[in-house]
Structure formats: C-alpha cells, structure tokens
N, C-alpha and C positions, 0 to 999 in steps of 0.2 A: 214475743212481740206480736204474734198474729192475733192473740185473743185479748191482750191487755196493754196495747201500746200506749193508751192514754194514762196508764198508771206509772209508766217507766220514768217519764220526765220529772214529775214531782218527787218521786223517790230518789232519783239521782240528785236533784237539787238539795234535798234534805241531807244527803250524805256528804255533799261537797264541803260543808262547814268543818268536817273533821279530817278530810283527806286532800292531798295536793293534786291528785289525779283521780278522776272517776270516769270509768268507761263501761260500755255495754257490749257484751258478746252474745252470740247466739249459735247453737249447734243443733243438728238434727239428731233426734232420738226416735226412731220409728215406733217403738213400743210405748212412748209417752203420749198421753192424750194431746192432740193437736200437732204431734209430730216434731215438736222442737221445744227447746228450753233455753231461757236466757239467763245471763249472769250479769250482775252489776259488780264491778271490781273497783275497789278503792285502794290506793297506795299512798304511802307517806314518803316523800323524798325522791321518788323516781319520776323524773319529768321528761327525760329524753324522748322516748317513744311510748311512754306509759306502759301499758300491759300488752300492747300489740305485738311486741317482739318478745319471745321467750327470754327470761333472764339468764337461763343456762341452756347451752346447746351442746349436745354430746359430740365431741370432736371425732371420736372413732365410730359413733353410731351404734355401739353395742347395746345400750339400754333401749334405744328405739326399735331395734330388731324384734324385740318381744312384743311390741305394740301392733295391733291390727289396724287401728284407726288413726291414732294421734301421731303427728309429726310437726315439724316447724311450720310447714306450709298450711296445714289444717289449723294450727294455732292462729296464724296471721289472718287466715280467711274467716275465722269466726267473728272478727271485728268488722267485716265488710257487711253492711246492712243494705237492704233494698231501699230505694229512694223514699217510699212512703214512711218507713221507719226512721230514716235519717231526719226527714222533715219533722216528724212528730216528736222526736226525742231531742234534737239538737237545734232546731230553729225556733 
C-alpha cells in the first residue's frame, strides 16, 4: 500500500465481478522491499465478516504454538489500514 496505493482500488474493482467479498490486507515483512506486502482476498459465499476473521480457530491452540508470528489477533489486525490507505482504496 505504501508504494502502489493508486493501483489497489482499480484491481479490487476488477475482481469484485467474480467474488462476493473482496478485501485488502497488509502485513509487515522487514526483508521485503518497502517493508510490507499487501494481499487482495476474494471469497465466494462468505459474507458475514469476510476474511477479517479466521475461518478456523484452533480451540486448543496446539497448531498456533508452533507459529512465531501468526495468530488470530495478527490476522484481524492485517485488515486495519491507515487512514490514507482506507480513503484511497474504499472511498
């Protein structure tokens, strides 16, 4: 979103014709040029909270114990965008 925010909105619009929900997420990757990478996610049929809430949550937490970075909160936070990005993409 930092380098190509002007490209995200038209790309999302072109994808919306094929998916019921289209969303944008962003995560930090320190070794990636620019420090972050964005994802456009399209889903068919899932309209409750789109992709913002994980479809599966480990009740016992066993799988997540092996992860150093990812968990349910990081997943949700990846859809929270700075105001400049929200305005450019969704308004």
